[in-house]
C-alpha positions as a printed NumPy array, in Angstrom:
array([[  0.   ,   0.   ,   0.   ],
       [  1.475,   3.379,  -0.945],
       [  2.479,   5.683,   1.899],
       [  1.265,   8.759,  -0.005],
       [ -2.497,   9.213,  -0.33 ],
       [ -3.906,  10.154,  -3.704],
       [ -4.965,  13.735,  -4.241],
       [ -8.599,  12.711,  -4.754],
       [ -8.613,  10.769,  -1.498],
       [ -7.156,  13.729,   0.412],
       [ -9.725,  16.116,  -1.105],
       [-12.538,  13.714,  -0.214],
       [-11.272,  13.394,   3.347],
       [-11.02 ,  17.179,   3.755],
       [-14.517,  17.676,   2.325],
       [-15.945,  15.012,   4.623],
       [-14.35 ,  16.673,   7.655],
       [-15.816,  20.042,   6.615],
       [-19.278,  18.531,   6.229],
       [-19.012,  16.748,   9.567],
       [-17.994,  19.972,  11.315],
       [-20.882,  21.864,   9.682],
       [-23.318,  19.135,  10.709],
       [-22.053,  19.169,  14.293],
       [-22.315,  22.963,  14.422],
       [-25.92 ,  22.795,  13.202],
       [-26.818,  20.134,  15.779],
       [-25.204,  22.199,  18.545],
       [-27.091,  25.33 ,  17.405],
       [-30.406,  23.452,  17.259],
       [-29.913,  22.155,  20.809],
       [-29.058,  25.655,  22.021],
       [-32.186,  27.099,  20.394],
       [-34.394,  24.354,  21.853],
       [-33.001,  25.056,  25.302],
       [-33.569,  28.797,  24.839],
       [-37.134,  28.19 ,  23.632],
       [-37.866,  25.909,  26.591],
       [-36.6  ,  28.579,  29.006],
       [-38.736,  31.182,  27.255],
       [-41.874,  29.018,  27.563],
       [-40.995,  28.31 ,  31.186],
       [-40.725,  32.04 ,  31.923],
       [-44.047,  32.752,  30.235],
       [-45.837,  30.012,  32.168],
       [-44.315,  31.243,  35.45 ],
       [-45.596,  34.786,  34.975],
       [-48.616,  35.607,  37.106],
       [-51.819,  35.752,  35.051],
       [-54.384,  38.454,  35.844],
       [-57.397,  37.113,  37.694],
       [-60.851,  37.497,  36.154],
       [-63.409,  39.503,  38.122]])
């Protein structure tokens, strides 16, 4: 097996790593937004509602 990787294989590997990083960033952002949304809903539900007369 050759010690030097082919140019195409290196390009593919680099592209895959870029896609994986982008995917991980999107997952992390989605989790952060879900957590923020949950906190927002929690704050709204904790606010005192005016009582009807």
